[in-house]
VOZATI-394288 format. One line per field, with one value per residue (C-alpha): residue number from 0; residue in three letters; x, y, z. Coordinates in steps of 0.25 Angstrom, whole numbers, plus 2048, in hexadecimal, padded with zeros to 3 digits. Example, Ala and Ser with C-alpha at 12.3 -4.5 7.8 and 13.67 -1.06 7.14 Angstrom:
nr <- 0  1
rest <- ala  ser
u <- 831  837
v <- 7EE  7FC
w <- 81F  81D
% end
This chain:
nr <- 0  1  2  3  4  5  6  7  8  9  10  11  12  13  14  15  16  17  18  19  20  21  22  23  24  25  26  27  28  29  30  31  32  33  34  35  36  37  38  39  40  41  42  43  44  45  46  47  48  49  50  51  52  53  54  55  56  57  58  59  60  61  62  63  64  65  66  67  68  69  70  71  72  73  74  75  76  77  78  79  80  81  82  83  84  85  86  87
rest <- met  ser  val  asp  glu  ile  val  cys  arg  glu  phe  ala  glu  leu  ala  thr  asp  tyr  leu  asp  gly  ala  met  pro  asp  glu  thr  leu  glu  leu  val  glu  glu  his  leu  ala  met  cys  asp  trp  cys  arg  gly  tyr  leu  his  gln  ile  glu  thr  thr  ala  arg  val  val  ala  ala  glu  pro  glu  ala  pro  gly  ala  glu  pro  ala  pro  glu  thr  ile  asp  gly  leu  val  ala  ala  phe  arg  ala  thr  thr  lys  gly  gly  ser  lys  pro
u <- 76A  76A  778  784  78F  790  796  79E  792  789  794  794  786  787  794  78D  784  790  797  78B  788  77B  779  774  77E  77C  780  78B  791  791  797  7A2  7A5  7A6  7AE  7B9  7BB  7B9  7C4  7BC  7B0  7BA  7C0  7B1  7AE  7BB  7B7  7AA  7B0  7BA  7B0  7A6  7B2  7B7  7A9  7A6  7B3  7AE  7A8  799  795  788  78A  799  7A2  7AD  7BB  7C4  7CE  7C2  7BE  7CD  7CF  7C3  7C7  7D5  7CF  7C6  7D1  7DB  7D0  7CC  7DA  7D6  7CB  7BC  7B0  7A1
v <- 28D  281  27A  278  27C  282  27B  281  281  287  292  295  298  2A0  2A8  2B5  2B6  2B4  2BF  2C8  2C5  2C0  2B3  2AF  2AE  29F  29D  2A7  29F  292  29A  29F  292  28C  297  294  286  287  28D  28B  293  29E  29F  29F  2AA  2B2  2B0  2B6  2C2  2C3  2C3  2CD  2D7  2D6  2D8  2E4  2EB  2EA  2F6  2F4  2F4  2EC  2E0  2E2  2D6  2D6  2DB  2CF  2D3  2D2  2C3  2BF  2C4  2BC  2B0  2B1  2B3  2A7  29F  2A3  29F  292  28B  281  27B  27D  279  278
w <- 299  2A2  29F  2A7  29C  28E  283  277  26E  278  27A  26B  26C  278  275  26F  27C  284  27E  27E  28D  28A  292  29F  2AA  2AB  29D  29E  2A9  2A1  294  29D  2A3  295  290  29C  297  287  27F  272  277  27D  26E  268  271  26D  25E  261  268  25D  253  25A  25C  24E  248  252  24D  23E  238  237  228  226  21E  21C  21E  228  223  21F  229  233  22E  22E  23D  241  23A  240  24E  24D  248  253  25E  257  255  25F  257  257  260  25E
% end
């Protein structure tokens, strides 16, 4: 990647790689600089982490839908972190 900064749309595409630790050092530095300045992207990252944590806690059953309380908990968490509005 040969850019000087990451914008929100780019961060949204890179968030999973960021959490997985699967990006080059140069990109990691740009992403962390962006996160230091952008409340929206920090909230988005928190949503992804929350979703991954809740899904990991669910018992595995192929093809099963999440329990209603799980869905309600995720929706509540997303609403709590997006009260400031939305971006890209």
